[in-house]
C-alpha positions as CSV (number, residue, x, y, z in Angstrom):
1,M,-18.8,1.1,11.3
2,N,-17.4,4.4,9.7
3,E,-18.5,4.9,6.2
4,A,-15.0,6.0,5.3
5,I,-13.9,2.2,5.4
6,F,-16.1,1.0,2.8
7,P,-13.6,1.8,-0.2
8,D,-11.1,-0.4,1.6
9,L,-13.7,-3.3,1.9
10,F,-14.6,-3.1,-1.7
11,I,-10.9,-3.4,-2.7
12,A,-10.3,-6.3,-0.4
13,L,-13.6,-8.0,-1.6
14,G,-12.2,-7.3,-5.2
15,F,-8.9,-9.2,-4.1
16,L,-10.8,-12.1,-2.9
17,S,-13.1,-12.3,-5.8
18,V,-10.5,-12.2,-8.4
19,L,-8.2,-14.7,-6.5
20,A,-11.3,-17.0,-6.1
21,T,-12.5,-16.5,-9.7
22,G,-9.2,-17.6,-11.1
23,F,-9.0,-20.7,-8.9
24,I,-12.6,-21.8,-9.4
25,S,-12.8,-21.4,-13.2
26,K,-10.8,-20.1,-16.0
27,R,-11.4,-16.6,-16.9
28,T,-10.2,-14.5,-19.8
29,F,-7.9,-11.7,-19.7
30,N,-10.7,-9.2,-20.3
31,Q,-13.0,-10.7,-17.8
32,L,-10.3,-10.6,-15.1
33,K,-9.7,-6.9,-16.1
34,L,-13.3,-6.2,-15.9
35,I,-13.9,-7.6,-12.4
36,S,-10.8,-5.8,-11.1
37,S,-11.7,-2.4,-12.5
38,S,-15.3,-2.8,-11.5
39,F,-14.2,-3.1,-7.9
40,V,-11.9,-0.3,-8.1
41,I,-14.6,2.0,-9.8
42,L,-17.0,0.8,-7.1
43,S,-14.5,2.0,-4.6
44,I,-13.8,5.3,-6.0
45,L,-17.6,6.0,-6.3
46,T,-18.1,5.1,-2.6
47,H,-14.9,7.2,-1.5
48,L,-16.1,10.3,-3.5
49,F,-19.8,10.4,-3.0
50,L,-20.6,8.5,0.4
51,P,-20.6,11.1,3.2
52,Y,-18.3,10.1,6.3
53,S,-17.3,11.3,9.7
54,A,-14.0,12.8,9.9
55,G,-11.7,11.8,12.7
56,A,-9.9,8.9,14.3
57,V,-11.6,5.4,14.4
58,Y,-10.9,2.1,15.8
59,S,-9.0,3.1,18.9
60,N,-7.0,5.6,16.9
61,H,-5.6,3.2,14.4
62,L,-7.0,5.1,11.4
63,L,-7.5,8.7,10.8
64,F,-9.8,9.9,8.2
65,D,-9.4,13.7,7.4
66,A,-8.9,15.8,4.3
67,Y,-5.4,14.9,3.7
68,S,-6.1,11.1,3.9
69,H,-9.3,11.7,1.5
70,S,-7.2,13.2,-1.1
71,A,-4.4,10.8,-0.9
72,R,-6.8,7.8,-1.2
73,S,-8.3,9.3,-4.2
74,L,-4.9,9.7,-5.8
75,I,-4.1,5.9,-4.9
76,L,-7.4,4.7,-6.2
77,C,-7.1,6.6,-9.5
78,A,-3.6,5.3,-10.0
79,G,-4.6,1.7,-9.3
80,L,-7.3,2.0,-11.9
81,F,-4.9,3.7,-14.4
82,L,-2.6,0.7,-14.0
83,I,-5.3,-1.8,-14.7
84,F,-6.4,-0.1,-17.8
85,I,-2.8,0.1,-19.2
86,T,-2.3,-3.6,-18.6
87,R,-2.0,-5.5,-21.9
88,E,-2.7,-9.3,-22.3
89,N,0.7,-9.8,-24.2
90,Q,2.4,-8.6,-21.2
91,I,1.0,-11.1,-18.6
92,R,0.3,-14.3,-20.3
93,N,0.2,-16.6,-17.4
94,H,-1.3,-16.6,-13.9
95,Q,-3.3,-13.5,-15.0
96,H,-5.9,-13.6,-12.0
97,E,-2.9,-13.6,-9.6
98,Y,-1.3,-10.5,-11.1
99,F,-4.7,-8.6,-11.0
100,A,-5.3,-10.0,-7.2
101,F,-1.9,-8.8,-6.0
102,L,-2.3,-5.4,-7.8
103,L,-5.6,-4.9,-5.7
104,A,-3.5,-6.1,-2.7
105,I,-1.0,-3.3,-3.2
106,V,-3.9,-0.9,-3.8
107,S,-5.5,-2.1,-0.4
108,G,-2.2,-1.7,1.5
109,A,-1.4,1.7,0.0
110,M,-4.8,3.0,1.0
111,V,-4.4,1.8,4.6
112,M,-0.8,3.3,4.7
113,V,-2.1,6.8,4.1
114,V,-4.9,6.6,6.7
115,S,-2.9,4.8,9.3
116,N,-2.8,6.8,12.6
117,H,-0.8,4.0,14.8
118,A,2.7,2.7,14.0
119,I,1.7,-1.0,14.2
120,T,-1.2,-0.6,11.7
121,L,1.1,1.4,9.4
122,M,3.8,-1.4,9.7
123,I,1.3,-4.1,8.8
124,A,-0.1,-1.9,5.8
125,I,3.5,-1.5,4.5
126,E,4.0,-5.3,4.7
127,V,0.8,-6.0,2.7
128,T,2.2,-3.8,0.0
129,A,5.6,-5.4,0.3
130,I,4.8,-8.9,0.2
131,A,2.6,-8.5,-2.9
132,S,5.4,-6.6,-4.5
133,Y,7.9,-9.6,-3.7
134,V,5.6,-11.9,-5.4
135,L,5.0,-9.8,-8.5
136,T,8.7,-9.2,-9.0
137,G,9.2,-13.0,-9.7
138,Y,5.8,-13.1,-11.6
139,L,7.4,-14.5,-14.9
140,F,9.0,-17.4,-12.9
141,Q,12.2,-16.8,-14.6
142,I,15.7,-17.3,-13.2
143,R,16.5,-13.5,-13.3
144,G,13.2,-12.6,-11.8
145,T,13.3,-15.2,-9.1
146,E,17.0,-13.9,-8.1
147,A,15.4,-10.3,-8.0
148,A,12.4,-11.3,-6.0
149,V,14.8,-13.1,-3.3
150,K,17.0,-9.9,-3.3
151,Y,13.9,-7.8,-2.8
152,F,12.6,-10.0,0.0
153,I,16.1,-9.8,2.0
154,Y,16.2,-6.0,1.5
155,G,12.6,-5.7,2.4
156,G,12.9,-7.8,5.4
157,I,15.9,-5.6,6.6
158,A,13.9,-2.5,6.2
159,T,11.0,-4.1,8.1
160,A,13.5,-4.8,11.1
161,V,14.7,-1.3,11.0
162,L,11.0,-0.1,11.1
163,A,10.0,-2.3,13.9
164,F,13.3,-1.4,15.9
165,G,12.4,2.3,15.3
166,I,8.9,2.1,16.6
167,S,10.1,0.1,19.7
168,L,12.5,2.8,20.3
169,M,9.8,5.2,20.0
170,Y,7.3,3.4,22.3
171,G,10.1,2.8,24.7
172,A,10.9,6.5,25.0
173,T,7.4,7.9,24.9
174,G,5.0,5.0,25.6
175,N,2.9,6.2,22.5
176,L,2.4,4.9,19.1
177,I,0.0,7.3,17.7
178,I,1.8,8.8,14.6
179,Q,0.9,12.5,15.1
180,D,1.8,12.1,18.8
181,M,5.1,10.6,17.9
182,A,5.9,13.6,15.5
183,I,5.1,16.1,18.3
184,D,7.3,14.1,20.5
185,V,10.1,14.5,18.2
186,Q,9.7,18.0,17.7
187,G,9.9,18.6,21.3
188,A,13.0,16.6,21.8
189,I,14.7,18.6,19.1
190,E,13.5,21.9,20.4
191,N,14.7,20.8,24.0
192,R,17.8,19.4,22.4
193,E,17.1,16.0,24.2
194,T,18.4,13.8,21.3
195,G,18.2,10.3,22.2
196,F,15.9,7.3,21.7
197,V,13.1,9.4,20.4
198,T,15.3,10.9,17.6
199,M,16.8,7.6,16.8
200,G,13.6,5.8,16.5
201,F,12.2,8.4,14.4
202,L,15.1,8.4,12.0
203,M,14.9,4.7,11.7
204,I,11.2,5.0,10.9
205,T,12.1,7.5,8.2
206,A,14.8,5.3,6.8
207,A,12.4,2.4,6.3
208,I,10.0,4.7,4.6
209,L,12.7,6.1,2.3
210,F,13.6,2.5,1.4
211,K,10.1,1.9,0.0
212,L,10.7,5.3,-2.0
213,A,14.0,4.0,-3.2
214,A,15.3,7.2,-2.1
215,A,19.3,7.8,-1.6
216,P,21.0,6.3,0.2
217,V,18.7,3.3,0.5
218,H,18.2,3.0,-3.1
219,L,20.8,0.6,-4.3
220,W,18.1,-2.4,-4.4
221,A,16.0,-0.6,-7.2
222,P,18.0,-1.3,-10.3
223,D,18.2,-5.2,-9.9
224,I,14.3,-5.4,-9.2
225,Y,13.5,-2.9,-12.0
226,Q,15.5,-4.6,-14.7
227,A,14.1,-8.2,-13.6
228,A,10.5,-7.4,-13.2
229,P,7.8,-7.4,-16.1
230,T,6.9,-4.0,-17.5
231,P,3.5,-3.9,-15.9
232,V,5.0,-4.7,-12.7
233,I,7.5,-2.0,-12.8
234,A,4.7,0.3,-13.5
235,I,3.1,-0.8,-10.2
236,F,6.2,-0.3,-8.4
237,S,6.9,3.1,-9.8
238,T,3.5,4.4,-8.7
239,L,1.3,3.1,-5.8
240,P,4.1,2.2,-3.2
241,K,5.9,5.4,-4.2
242,I,2.8,7.5,-3.9
243,A,1.7,6.0,-0.6
244,S,5.4,6.1,0.9
245,A,5.7,9.9,-0.1
246,L,2.4,10.8,1.6
247,V,3.2,8.9,4.7
248,L,6.6,10.6,5.1
249,I,4.9,13.9,4.6
250,K,2.6,13.1,7.1
251,L,5.3,12.1,9.6
252,L,7.3,15.2,9.0
253,L,4.6,17.7,9.1
254,S,2.2,16.4,11.6
255,G,4.2,17.7,14.6
256,D,3.0,21.3,14.0
257,G,-0.2,20.5,12.7
258,R,0.0,21.3,9.2
259,V,-1.3,17.8,8.3
260,G,-4.3,15.9,9.6
261,E,-6.8,18.8,10.0
262,P,-10.2,17.6,8.9
């Protein structure tokens, strides 16, 4: 097992621990906050000080390099910051579920930035998205529930666009490795062979722009941001945006080798 996967395992273990702790026995807000932050701090320490071997692992599904190392450091620090700024009066009910889904978003974002395979990337995006749908309706109010349903529908459409773009890329190139996909797109543009490759890549990019709430696929954002609780808005404004931006940079710059060097 590559040592670089240990931070992800600690975050996943933290998610399960917080969720199980809340179901087994009632914990105070400060106890849940301490448990969540402890796992994130442990993940940060492991990430920064545990040596690891750079390169692609698990049949090229994950790529650990200098870029992904810096990206995951940023995501972990953002996750820890979000835990610290959360106040008890902002989340009075279902507190363990809030922290559990926050850790789930951190986990999904971390996998997003190390994904080297399109299917792995899509799964990581969905982990982040599903937790976001739940947190949107966290207060169980009519306005929040309506926003959560809207977010789920819009997110489902974005996922369909992403899956269709991936299928076009695979059909045209027979390849799902992200770096190779970027190279194929660059070659198609240079040879003026626009077709399924370019179309598929544009659909993948559009799906990621949706996660960034970037124009012109940003119309879903106002309803969600107005209905979600304040700490949830803080999560939506940081973790998914950071991960999506870093993935988009990786997609756009991998073709000429400017991203991904150990």
